[in-house]
GUNUKOL-809144 format. One record per residue (C-alpha): x negated, y negated, z. Coordinates in steps of 0.25 Angstrom, whole numbers. Layout:
BEGIN
<bavex X="X" Y="Y" Z="Z"/>
...
***
This chain:
BEGIN
<bavex X="-14" Y="111" Z="52"/>
<bavex X="-19" Y="105" Z="66"/>
<bavex X="-24" Y="92" Z="57"/>
<bavex X="-9" Y="90" Z="52"/>
<bavex X="-2" Y="90" Z="65"/>
<bavex X="4" Y="77" Z="65"/>
<bavex X="2" Y="66" Z="77"/>
<bavex X="11" Y="57" Z="83"/>
<bavex X="15" Y="46" Z="75"/>
<bavex X="8" Y="32" Z="76"/>
<bavex X="22" Y="25" Z="77"/>
<bavex X="27" Y="34" Z="89"/>
<bavex X="12" Y="30" Z="95"/>
<bavex X="15" Y="15" Z="94"/>
<bavex X="30" Y="16" Z="100"/>
<bavex X="24" Y="24" Z="111"/>
<bavex X="14" Y="14" Z="113"/>
<bavex X="24" Y="3" Z="113"/>
<bavex X="33" Y="10" Z="122"/>
<bavex X="22" Y="14" Z="132"/>
<bavex X="23" Y="2" Z="141"/>
<bavex X="33" Y="3" Z="152"/>
<bavex X="40" Y="-11" Z="149"/>
<bavex X="43" Y="-14" Z="164"/>
<bavex X="50" Y="-28" Z="165"/>
<bavex X="41" Y="-39" Z="167"/>
<bavex X="29" Y="-30" Z="162"/>
<bavex X="18" Y="-37" Z="154"/>
<bavex X="16" Y="-30" Z="141"/>
<bavex X="9" Y="-30" Z="128"/>
<bavex X="17" Y="-24" Z="115"/>
<bavex X="13" Y="-23" Z="101"/>
<bavex X="21" Y="-20" Z="90"/>
<bavex X="29" Y="-26" Z="78"/>
<bavex X="37" Y="-39" Z="81"/>
<bavex X="49" Y="-38" Z="74"/>
<bavex X="63" Y="-46" Z="74"/>
<bavex X="72" Y="-40" Z="85"/>
<bavex X="86" Y="-37" Z="80"/>
<bavex X="93" Y="-43" Z="93"/>
<bavex X="84" Y="-55" Z="94"/>
<bavex X="96" Y="-64" Z="95"/>
<bavex X="103" Y="-56" Z="105"/>
<bavex X="93" Y="-54" Z="116"/>
<bavex X="88" Y="-70" Z="113"/>
<bavex X="101" Y="-75" Z="117"/>
<bavex X="102" Y="-65" Z="128"/>
<bavex X="89" Y="-70" Z="136"/>
<bavex X="89" Y="-83" Z="130"/>
<bavex X="94" Y="-90" Z="143"/>
<bavex X="84" Y="-82" Z="151"/>
<bavex X="71" Y="-83" Z="143"/>
<bavex X="72" Y="-96" Z="136"/>
<bavex X="69" Y="-104" Z="148"/>
<bavex X="57" Y="-97" Z="151"/>
<bavex X="50" Y="-95" Z="137"/>
<bavex X="59" Y="-104" Z="129"/>
<bavex X="63" Y="-100" Z="115"/>
<bavex X="60" Y="-87" Z="111"/>
<bavex X="63" Y="-75" Z="100"/>
<bavex X="65" Y="-60" Z="101"/>
<bavex X="57" Y="-50" Z="92"/>
<bavex X="55" Y="-35" Z="94"/>
<bavex X="41" Y="-28" Z="96"/>
<bavex X="42" Y="-13" Z="91"/>
<bavex X="29" Y="-4" Z="90"/>
<bavex X="31" Y="1" Z="76"/>
<bavex X="40" Y="0" Z="66"/>
<bavex X="46" Y="15" Z="67"/>
<bavex X="61" Y="21" Z="69"/>
<bavex X="65" Y="22" Z="83"/>
<bavex X="54" Y="11" Z="88"/>
<bavex X="57" Y="2" Z="99"/>
<bavex X="58" Y="-12" Z="99"/>
<bavex X="55" Y="-21" Z="110"/>
<bavex X="62" Y="-35" Z="110"/>
<bavex X="52" Y="-47" Z="112"/>
<bavex X="55" Y="-59" Z="118"/>
<bavex X="45" Y="-69" Z="111"/>
<bavex X="44" Y="-84" Z="115"/>
<bavex X="43" Y="-95" Z="104"/>
<bavex X="29" Y="-98" Z="105"/>
<bavex X="26" Y="-83" Z="100"/>
<bavex X="25" Y="-86" Z="85"/>
<bavex X="23" Y="-72" Z="79"/>
<bavex X="35" Y="-65" Z="73"/>
<bavex X="32" Y="-52" Z="68"/>
<bavex X="21" Y="-41" Z="65"/>
<bavex X="14" Y="-32" Z="75"/>
<bavex X="11" Y="-40" Z="87"/>
<bavex X="7" Y="-39" Z="102"/>
<bavex X="15" Y="-44" Z="112"/>
<bavex X="13" Y="-47" Z="126"/>
<bavex X="24" Y="-50" Z="136"/>
<bavex X="33" Y="-45" Z="148"/>
<bavex X="44" Y="-35" Z="147"/>
<bavex X="58" Y="-39" Z="152"/>
<bavex X="72" Y="-34" Z="150"/>
<bavex X="83" Y="-41" Z="143"/>
<bavex X="92" Y="-39" Z="155"/>
<bavex X="83" Y="-48" Z="164"/>
<bavex X="87" Y="-60" Z="154"/>
<bavex X="101" Y="-55" Z="149"/>
<bavex X="112" Y="-44" Z="148"/>
<bavex X="103" Y="-37" Z="138"/>
<bavex X="94" Y="-26" Z="142"/>
<bavex X="81" Y="-20" Z="136"/>
<bavex X="66" Y="-24" Z="138"/>
<bavex X="59" Y="-34" Z="129"/>
<bavex X="45" Y="-41" Z="130"/>
<bavex X="43" Y="-56" Z="132"/>
<bavex X="31" Y="-60" Z="124"/>
<bavex X="21" Y="-68" Z="129"/>
<bavex X="11" Y="-67" Z="118"/>
<bavex X="11" Y="-60" Z="104"/>
<bavex X="2" Y="-58" Z="94"/>
<bavex X="2" Y="-53" Z="81"/>
<bavex X="-7" Y="-41" Z="79"/>
<bavex X="-12" Y="-33" Z="65"/>
<bavex X="-3" Y="-23" Z="61"/>
<bavex X="-14" Y="-13" Z="58"/>
<bavex X="-20" Y="-16" Z="72"/>
<bavex X="-7" Y="-12" Z="78"/>
<bavex X="-5" Y="0" Z="71"/>
<bavex X="-19" Y="6" Z="73"/>
<bavex X="-19" Y="4" Z="87"/>
<bavex X="-13" Y="18" Z="87"/>
<bavex X="-19" Y="26" Z="75"/>
<bavex X="-11" Y="36" Z="68"/>
<bavex X="-14" Y="51" Z="70"/>
<bavex X="-13" Y="54" Z="56"/>
<bavex X="-27" Y="56" Z="49"/>
<bavex X="-30" Y="58" Z="34"/>
<bavex X="-29" Y="73" Z="37"/>
<bavex X="-14" Y="73" Z="42"/>
<bavex X="-10" Y="63" Z="32"/>
<bavex X="-16" Y="72" Z="20"/>
<bavex X="-10" Y="84" Z="26"/>
<bavex X="4" Y="76" Z="28"/>
<bavex X="2" Y="73" Z="13"/>
<bavex X="-1" Y="87" Z="9"/>
<bavex X="13" Y="91" Z="16"/>
<bavex X="21" Y="80" Z="10"/>
<bavex X="17" Y="81" Z="-5"/>
<bavex X="13" Y="89" Z="-17"/>
<bavex X="-1" Y="90" Z="-19"/>
<bavex X="-2" Y="79" Z="-30"/>
<bavex X="8" Y="70" Z="-24"/>
<bavex X="2" Y="71" Z="-11"/>
<bavex X="-11" Y="63" Z="-17"/>
<bavex X="-2" Y="53" Z="-25"/>
<bavex X="5" Y="51" Z="-11"/>
<bavex X="-7" Y="49" Z="-2"/>
<bavex X="-11" Y="36" Z="-6"/>
<bavex X="3" Y="31" Z="-2"/>
<bavex X="0" Y="35" Z="12"/>
<bavex X="-15" Y="33" Z="14"/>
<bavex X="-21" Y="22" Z="5"/>
<bavex X="-19" Y="7" Z="8"/>
<bavex X="-18" Y="-2" Z="-4"/>
<bavex X="-29" Y="-11" Z="-10"/>
<bavex X="-19" Y="-21" Z="-17"/>
<bavex X="-6" Y="-21" Z="-8"/>
<bavex X="-6" Y="-25" Z="7"/>
<bavex X="1" Y="-12" Z="11"/>
<bavex X="-2" Y="2" Z="18"/>
<bavex X="0" Y="14" Z="9"/>
<bavex X="-9" Y="10" Z="-3"/>
<bavex X="2" Y="13" Z="-13"/>
<bavex X="16" Y="17" Z="-17"/>
<bavex X="18" Y="30" Z="-25"/>
<bavex X="24" Y="28" Z="-39"/>
<bavex X="28" Y="39" Z="-49"/>
<bavex X="27" Y="38" Z="-64"/>
<bavex X="41" Y="40" Z="-66"/>
<bavex X="43" Y="38" Z="-81"/>
<bavex X="34" Y="51" Z="-83"/>
<bavex X="39" Y="58" Z="-71"/>
<bavex X="52" Y="64" Z="-78"/>
<bavex X="40" Y="73" Z="-83"/>
<bavex X="36" Y="77" Z="-70"/>
<bavex X="45" Y="73" Z="-57"/>
<bavex X="57" Y="65" Z="-59"/>
<bavex X="62" Y="64" Z="-44"/>
<bavex X="52" Y="55" Z="-36"/>
<bavex X="63" Y="53" Z="-24"/>
<bavex X="54" Y="61" Z="-14"/>
<bavex X="42" Y="53" Z="-15"/>
<bavex X="50" Y="40" Z="-14"/>
<bavex X="59" Y="44" Z="-3"/>
<bavex X="45" Y="48" Z="5"/>
<bavex X="40" Y="35" Z="1"/>
<bavex X="53" Y="27" Z="6"/>
<bavex X="54" Y="34" Z="20"/>
<bavex X="39" Y="33" Z="24"/>
<bavex X="35" Y="22" Z="34"/>
<bavex X="39" Y="8" Z="27"/>
<bavex X="25" Y="3" Z="33"/>
<bavex X="18" Y="12" Z="22"/>
<bavex X="27" Y="4" Z="11"/>
<bavex X="24" Y="-9" Z="17"/>
<bavex X="37" Y="-12" Z="19"/>
<bavex X="46" Y="-18" Z="31"/>
<bavex X="49" Y="-6" Z="39"/>
<bavex X="64" Y="-5" Z="44"/>
<bavex X="64" Y="0" Z="57"/>
<bavex X="75" Y="5" Z="69"/>
<bavex X="71" Y="1" Z="82"/>
<bavex X="78" Y="5" Z="95"/>
<bavex X="81" Y="-5" Z="104"/>
<bavex X="94" Y="-3" Z="111"/>
<bavex X="101" Y="-2" Z="97"/>
<bavex X="93" Y="2" Z="86"/>
<bavex X="89" Y="-9" Z="77"/>
<bavex X="82" Y="-11" Z="64"/>
<bavex X="71" Y="-20" Z="61"/>
<bavex X="61" Y="-23" Z="50"/>
<bavex X="47" Y="-24" Z="52"/>
<bavex X="37" Y="-30" Z="41"/>
<bavex X="25" Y="-21" Z="40"/>
<bavex X="13" Y="-30" Z="34"/>
<bavex X="0" Y="-22" Z="31"/>
<bavex X="-11" Y="-32" Z="24"/>
<bavex X="-20" Y="-20" Z="20"/>
<bavex X="-30" Y="-24" Z="9"/>
<bavex X="-42" Y="-17" Z="4"/>
<bavex X="-56" Y="-25" Z="2"/>
<bavex X="-57" Y="-25" Z="-13"/>
<bavex X="-47" Y="-36" Z="-15"/>
<bavex X="-46" Y="-47" Z="-4"/>
<bavex X="-39" Y="-57" Z="-10"/>
<bavex X="-23" Y="-61" Z="-12"/>
<bavex X="-25" Y="-54" Z="-26"/>
<bavex X="-25" Y="-39" Z="-19"/>
<bavex X="-11" Y="-42" Z="-14"/>
<bavex X="-6" Y="-47" Z="-28"/>
<bavex X="-14" Y="-38" Z="-36"/>
<bavex X="-3" Y="-30" Z="-41"/>
<bavex X="7" Y="-40" Z="-44"/>
<bavex X="-3" Y="-48" Z="-52"/>
<bavex X="-5" Y="-36" Z="-61"/>
<bavex X="9" Y="-34" Z="-64"/>
<bavex X="16" Y="-38" Z="-77"/>
<bavex X="4" Y="-40" Z="-86"/>
<bavex X="4" Y="-31" Z="-100"/>
<bavex X="-10" Y="-27" Z="-97"/>
<bavex X="-8" Y="-23" Z="-82"/>
<bavex X="1" Y="-14" Z="-83"/>
<bavex X="0" Y="-5" Z="-71"/>
<bavex X="4" Y="8" Z="-77"/>
<bavex X="9" Y="13" Z="-91"/>
<bavex X="14" Y="2" Z="-99"/>
<bavex X="29" Y="0" Z="-103"/>
<bavex X="25" Y="3" Z="-116"/>
<bavex X="22" Y="17" Z="-113"/>
<bavex X="32" Y="20" Z="-101"/>
<bavex X="38" Y="10" Z="-91"/>
<bavex X="29" Y="11" Z="-78"/>
<bavex X="23" Y="-1" Z="-74"/>
<bavex X="16" Y="-6" Z="-61"/>
<bavex X="14" Y="8" Z="-56"/>
<bavex X="0" Y="5" Z="-53"/>
<bavex X="5" Y="-6" Z="-43"/>
<bavex X="13" Y="3" Z="-36"/>
<bavex X="5" Y="17" Z="-35"/>
<bavex X="-8" Y="23" Z="-32"/>
<bavex X="-5" Y="33" Z="-42"/>
<bavex X="6" Y="34" Z="-53"/>
<bavex X="10" Y="49" Z="-51"/>
<bavex X="19" Y="59" Z="-60"/>
<bavex X="23" Y="68" Z="-50"/>
<bavex X="30" Y="82" Z="-53"/>
<bavex X="42" Y="86" Z="-47"/>
<bavex X="33" Y="96" Z="-36"/>
<bavex X="27" Y="83" Z="-33"/>
<bavex X="39" Y="75" Z="-29"/>
<bavex X="41" Y="86" Z="-17"/>
<bavex X="38" Y="77" Z="-3"/>
<bavex X="39" Y="82" Z="11"/>
<bavex X="34" Y="69" Z="17"/>
<bavex X="41" Y="69" Z="30"/>
<bavex X="29" Y="68" Z="38"/>
<bavex X="24" Y="57" Z="28"/>
<bavex X="35" Y="48" Z="32"/>
<bavex X="34" Y="53" Z="48"/>
<bavex X="20" Y="48" Z="47"/>
<bavex X="19" Y="37" Z="37"/>
<bavex X="16" Y="26" Z="47"/>
<bavex X="4" Y="34" Z="52"/>
<bavex X="-1" Y="37" Z="38"/>
<bavex X="0" Y="22" Z="35"/>
<bavex X="-8" Y="18" Z="47"/>
<bavex X="-19" Y="29" Z="44"/>
<bavex X="-21" Y="22" Z="30"/>
<bavex X="-22" Y="8" Z="38"/>
<bavex X="-32" Y="13" Z="46"/>
<bavex X="-40" Y="19" Z="35"/>
<bavex X="-38" Y="6" Z="28"/>
<bavex X="-44" Y="-2" Z="38"/>
<bavex X="-55" Y="6" Z="40"/>
<bavex X="-59" Y="7" Z="27"/>
<bavex X="-50" Y="-4" Z="17"/>
<bavex X="-57" Y="-3" Z="4"/>
<bavex X="-52" Y="7" Z="-5"/>
<bavex X="-64" Y="13" Z="-11"/>
<bavex X="-78" Y="9" Z="-12"/>
<bavex X="-82" Y="16" Z="-25"/>
<bavex X="-67" Y="13" Z="-30"/>
<bavex X="-73" Y="8" Z="-44"/>
<bavex X="-82" Y="19" Z="-46"/>
<bavex X="-70" Y="29" Z="-44"/>
<bavex X="-61" Y="21" Z="-52"/>
<bavex X="-72" Y="22" Z="-64"/>
<bavex X="-74" Y="36" Z="-61"/>
<bavex X="-60" Y="39" Z="-62"/>
<bavex X="-59" Y="31" Z="-76"/>
<bavex X="-69" Y="39" Z="-83"/>
<bavex X="-61" Y="51" Z="-78"/>
<bavex X="-49" Y="46" Z="-84"/>
<bavex X="-58" Y="43" Z="-96"/>
<bavex X="-62" Y="58" Z="-97"/>
<bavex X="-50" Y="66" Z="-93"/>
<bavex X="-38" Y="58" Z="-98"/>
<bavex X="-41" Y="48" Z="-109"/>
<bavex X="-28" Y="45" Z="-115"/>
<bavex X="-26" Y="39" Z="-100"/>
<bavex X="-39" Y="32" Z="-100"/>
<bavex X="-36" Y="26" Z="-114"/>
<bavex X="-22" Y="22" Z="-110"/>
<bavex X="-27" Y="16" Z="-97"/>
<bavex X="-39" Y="7" Z="-106"/>
<bavex X="-28" Y="2" Z="-116"/>
<bavex X="-18" Y="-3" Z="-104"/>
<bavex X="-7" Y="8" Z="-106"/>
<bavex X="-8" Y="14" Z="-92"/>
<bavex X="-15" Y="10" Z="-79"/>
<bavex X="-29" Y="7" Z="-80"/>
<bavex X="-38" Y="14" Z="-71"/>
<bavex X="-49" Y="4" Z="-74"/>
<bavex X="-40" Y="-7" Z="-68"/>
<bavex X="-44" Y="-13" Z="-57"/>
<bavex X="-36" Y="-12" Z="-46"/>
<bavex X="-27" Y="-3" Z="-54"/>
<bavex X="-26" Y="13" Z="-55"/>
<bavex X="-41" Y="15" Z="-53"/>
<bavex X="-39" Y="8" Z="-38"/>
<bavex X="-28" Y="16" Z="-37"/>
<bavex X="-37" Y="28" Z="-38"/>
<bavex X="-47" Y="23" Z="-29"/>
<bavex X="-33" Y="20" Z="-18"/>
<bavex X="-30" Y="34" Z="-21"/>
<bavex X="-44" Y="40" Z="-18"/>
<bavex X="-44" Y="30" Z="-5"/>
<bavex X="-31" Y="36" Z="0"/>
<bavex X="-37" Y="50" Z="0"/>
<bavex X="-50" Y="47" Z="7"/>
<bavex X="-43" Y="40" Z="18"/>
<bavex X="-37" Y="53" Z="22"/>
<bavex X="-50" Y="61" Z="18"/>
<bavex X="-46" Y="68" Z="8"/>
<bavex X="-57" Y="76" Z="0"/>
<bavex X="-61" Y="73" Z="-13"/>
<bavex X="-51" Y="61" Z="-15"/>
<bavex X="-57" Y="56" Z="-27"/>
<bavex X="-56" Y="70" Z="-35"/>
<bavex X="-41" Y="72" Z="-29"/>
<bavex X="-37" Y="58" Z="-35"/>
<bavex X="-44" Y="63" Z="-49"/>
<bavex X="-35" Y="75" Z="-48"/>
<bavex X="-24" Y="68" Z="-45"/>
<bavex X="-25" Y="58" Z="-58"/>
<bavex X="-28" Y="69" Z="-66"/>
<bavex X="-14" Y="74" Z="-64"/>
<bavex X="-7" Y="60" Z="-65"/>
<bavex X="-15" Y="57" Z="-77"/>
<bavex X="-11" Y="71" Z="-83"/>
<bavex X="3" Y="67" Z="-81"/>
<bavex X="2" Y="54" Z="-87"/>
<bavex X="-3" Y="60" Z="-99"/>
<bavex X="7" Y="71" Z="-100"/>
<bavex X="19" Y="61" Z="-100"/>
<bavex X="13" Y="50" Z="-108"/>
<bavex X="1" Y="56" Z="-117"/>
<bavex X="9" Y="51" Z="-130"/>
<bavex X="13" Y="39" Z="-124"/>
<bavex X="1" Y="35" Z="-121"/>
<bavex X="-6" Y="37" Z="-133"/>
<bavex X="6" Y="29" Z="-141"/>
<bavex X="3" Y="19" Z="-130"/>
<bavex X="-11" Y="18" Z="-134"/>
<bavex X="-11" Y="20" Z="-149"/>
<bavex X="0" Y="8" Z="-149"/>
<bavex X="-11" Y="-1" Z="-141"/>
<bavex X="-20" Y="-10" Z="-151"/>
<bavex X="-35" Y="-11" Z="-148"/>
<bavex X="-32" Y="-26" Z="-147"/>
<bavex X="-21" Y="-24" Z="-137"/>
<bavex X="-29" Y="-13" Z="-130"/>
<bavex X="-41" Y="-23" Z="-128"/>
<bavex X="-32" Y="-35" Z="-124"/>
<bavex X="-27" Y="-25" Z="-112"/>
<bavex X="-40" Y="-21" Z="-109"/>
<bavex X="-46" Y="-36" Z="-108"/>
<bavex X="-34" Y="-40" Z="-100"/>
<bavex X="-35" Y="-29" Z="-90"/>
<bavex X="-51" Y="-31" Z="-88"/>
<bavex X="-48" Y="-46" Z="-87"/>
<bavex X="-39" Y="-45" Z="-77"/>
<bavex X="-47" Y="-34" Z="-69"/>
<bavex X="-59" Y="-42" Z="-68"/>
<bavex X="-52" Y="-55" Z="-63"/>
<bavex X="-45" Y="-46" Z="-52"/>
<bavex X="-58" Y="-39" Z="-47"/>
<bavex X="-67" Y="-53" Z="-49"/>
<bavex X="-59" Y="-65" Z="-48"/>
<bavex X="-70" Y="-73" Z="-45"/>
<bavex X="-76" Y="-69" Z="-59"/>
<bavex X="-82" Y="-56" Z="-66"/>
<bavex X="-94" Y="-54" Z="-75"/>
<bavex X="-94" Y="-50" Z="-90"/>
<bavex X="-100" Y="-35" Z="-86"/>
<bavex X="-88" Y="-33" Z="-78"/>
<bavex X="-79" Y="-37" Z="-89"/>
<bavex X="-87" Y="-28" Z="-98"/>
<bavex X="-87" Y="-16" Z="-89"/>
<bavex X="-71" Y="-18" Z="-88"/>
<bavex X="-69" Y="-18" Z="-102"/>
<bavex X="-78" Y="-5" Z="-104"/>
<bavex X="-69" Y="1" Z="-92"/>
<bavex X="-58" Y="0" Z="-102"/>
<bavex X="-64" Y="6" Z="-114"/>
<bavex X="-69" Y="-7" Z="-121"/>
<bavex X="-85" Y="-7" Z="-124"/>
<bavex X="-86" Y="-16" Z="-136"/>
<bavex X="-83" Y="-30" Z="-139"/>
<bavex X="-83" Y="-33" Z="-124"/>
<bavex X="-92" Y="-45" Z="-124"/>
<bavex X="-84" Y="-50" Z="-136"/>
<bavex X="-70" Y="-49" Z="-129"/>
<bavex X="-77" Y="-56" Z="-117"/>
<bavex X="-81" Y="-68" Z="-126"/>
<bavex X="-67" Y="-68" Z="-132"/>
<bavex X="-60" Y="-70" Z="-117"/>
<bavex X="-70" Y="-80" Z="-115"/>
<bavex X="-68" Y="-89" Z="-125"/>
<bavex X="-52" Y="-87" Z="-126"/>
<bavex X="-52" Y="-91" Z="-111"/>
<bavex X="-49" Y="-78" Z="-105"/>
<bavex X="-60" Y="-77" Z="-96"/>
<bavex X="-68" Y="-88" Z="-91"/>
<bavex X="-80" Y="-90" Z="-83"/>
<bavex X="-79" Y="-90" Z="-68"/>
<bavex X="-90" Y="-92" Z="-59"/>
<bavex X="-101" Y="-83" Z="-63"/>
<bavex X="-91" Y="-74" Z="-70"/>
<bavex X="-77" Y="-73" Z="-78"/>
<bavex X="-63" Y="-72" Z="-75"/>
<bavex X="-52" Y="-70" Z="-85"/>
<bavex X="-41" Y="-81" Z="-84"/>
<bavex X="-32" Y="-75" Z="-93"/>
<bavex X="-29" Y="-62" Z="-102"/>
<bavex X="-28" Y="-59" Z="-117"/>
***
């Protein structure tokens, strides 16, 4: 139990560090924090204008605060016009004065002499969180039932390959199926709404203390990307993928209405009523520290998994063996395709990665167990519908879907050009083992595939 004793929250450390200086009048000081719009800017500027403008000419009034958290202090900062920085995390050098020296108002402020922007992660990691993987795991264990704990873990401890956001993923439940299981998702939805907005990559609304309490909004912008996709395509990946018939993210509309699941979640889970029981007060309280832990681990090792491809191929073989109906539905494009590049297979890698970050043993086996439950529940609810959908797809339509998926995947993985051998490998992955050369020659003849340097690239789809 000793390992579970929770540390002082990182937000408190930053606040105390901000308040530590004595703030004596005339004292030189250096402060770090978020530069934000000050609610009483015009009032203060009018009050001190006659006294300060002859000295520093034009100026503006902003606020500096150590971190967006309710009750945090907000110090006015008078910033001369030649300082251009408008917001973000900054280091400001200057002198401390009191408004009463220049006006009828009272209260300390900093007169900025130098101001420079600093990287948000450098500022946040200047005081490391006290949480480690063991404490986070124990917190999850007390907050969620067993299976739901593993579903939720990537939300808190993974970092997404495709979105520039902390927290890796949101959590989506398959509502249409859940009438057979749970029907009330409000406990989880309430928890996700109430945890620290920095995990959700949202603007943070904060109540700060300065004479009268004021509310401000702070944009939090983490630009975190993994090494695998370094170009702009990584940020727009899912939005480019939506709306194409052959790239449905989940079960197609002809089976049941649940598109776009893949773009939203690491695992489309079907919970039971018991799994909806949440006790997440500590998670909400320490969500910021968990986010900084995930950021710290990301900076140490950005890549998801060096052997992600091996794990994915091993997982696909497991689906083929244990869930032949689901395997066939995936290959025919009826449901999410584990073989898709950057799709469900990479979600598997991200899930394992999030468990590895907090040093959960046998993470690969745990993920297999979790997906075993997911696929069992999908089959339980949709077995007949999946069979009907598969039976309704002609061989020609099935082949067309497979070809389009493969071409899209090859272009995504190798935009500079790919080889015929790679095309052949991807077709075999999806169950096409003959006529591949004939299919490829036809694509070249129709102008769907063209030569590019030493390889090929698809410029259209069937």
